[in-house]
N, C-alpha and C positions, 0 to 999 in steps of 0.2 A: 645461070641456073636454068635447065632445060624444061623441068617439068615442076608444076606446082606440088606441094605436099597434100597429102589426102589424109582423111580421118576426122575424129571429132574434135581433137587437139587443134589441128589446123583449121577446120571450121571456126571453133570458139575464137581463136586469134585473128582469124580475117574479119568475123563479125566484129569484134571488139574494134578493131582497126577502122574499118567502114562506119560504124556508129560515131565514133570520135572525129574522123575526117568529116563527115557530115555535119556534126554537131558544132565543130569549131572552126571559125574563120580567124582571119588575123585583124582584128579591130584595131584602130590605131589609137585608141585611148587606155590601153592596158598599162599598170604599172607595176614595176618589180618591188621587191622588198618587204618591208612590214611597216605598218602604221601603228605607233604606241602613243598612249596617254601618260605623261607623267605630271607630279605636282611640283612646283617650282616657287622659288621665292622672287619677287619682282627687285628686290635691292632697297626699296623705300623704306626708312625707318618708321614712317607714320603709317605704313600700310598694314592690313590685318594680317597679312602674311608673315611678318616679321615675327609675331607671336603665336599665329595661329593657323587656322587652315590655309593651305599654298594655294596658288594659282594653277589650274590645269593646263598643260601645253601638250599639243601633238606634234610628233615628228615623224617623217618618212625617212627610213633607213634603207639605202640600197648599195649595190655596188656599181661604179662606173669606172673604166680604165684601170682595173684591179684595184680601187681603192673604194673604201667604206665611206658613203656619204651620208650625213646626218642632216636634214632640212627641216626646219620647223614650217607647220602647215597651221594656216588660221583656222580657229574653230569651227567657223562656219564652213569651212572647205572638207572637214573631216568626214562627214558620211559620204561624200562623193568619193573622195581619195580611198576611203576603206572599200566602197564598192569595186573600183578600178584595181586595187591591189588584189582583191579575192579574185576578180576575175583573170587578171594575169596569173595568179596562182594555178588557177584552173586550167587556163591553157598550157601553162608550163607542164603540168602534170599530164594533160592529155597528149602533148606532143611527147613526152617520156614514154607514154603507154604505147603510143602508135611505132616508136623506136623499138621497144621491147617487143612489140607484136611480130615486127620485121624479123628481129633477131631471131625471135623463136620459129618462126617460119622457115628462117633459113636452116636452122638446126633440124627441125623435123623433116625437110626436105633432104638434107644430108644424110640422116638415119635411115630415111625410106630408100634412098638411093643404095645405100649399102645392103640392105635386106633383099633389094631386087637382084641383086648381082649374085648372091649366095645361091 
């Protein structure tokens, strides 16, 4: 591509791309997937969960080697894991937006090149 696209659309895409690139780095503690809380029974006949309120259980669900993984998370880890999953989601979305900005800038450059040739 010889020339950068011009105009308000190109400026907007370049600004979004630049802002996201400055904002996001690649931290080593990001997590993929989702963290969920469910209610389960422990299986002990004498436990309160046999007839009443169940025990909360946290699970992290993510993909690895094209397979879905579901891992139990200790309840004391849940706040930190939730923070890391949300940070991972924000990072993934930022990367997707930067890639979209690149594609939109490419399309604008091609459109503007056609107009200059006419």
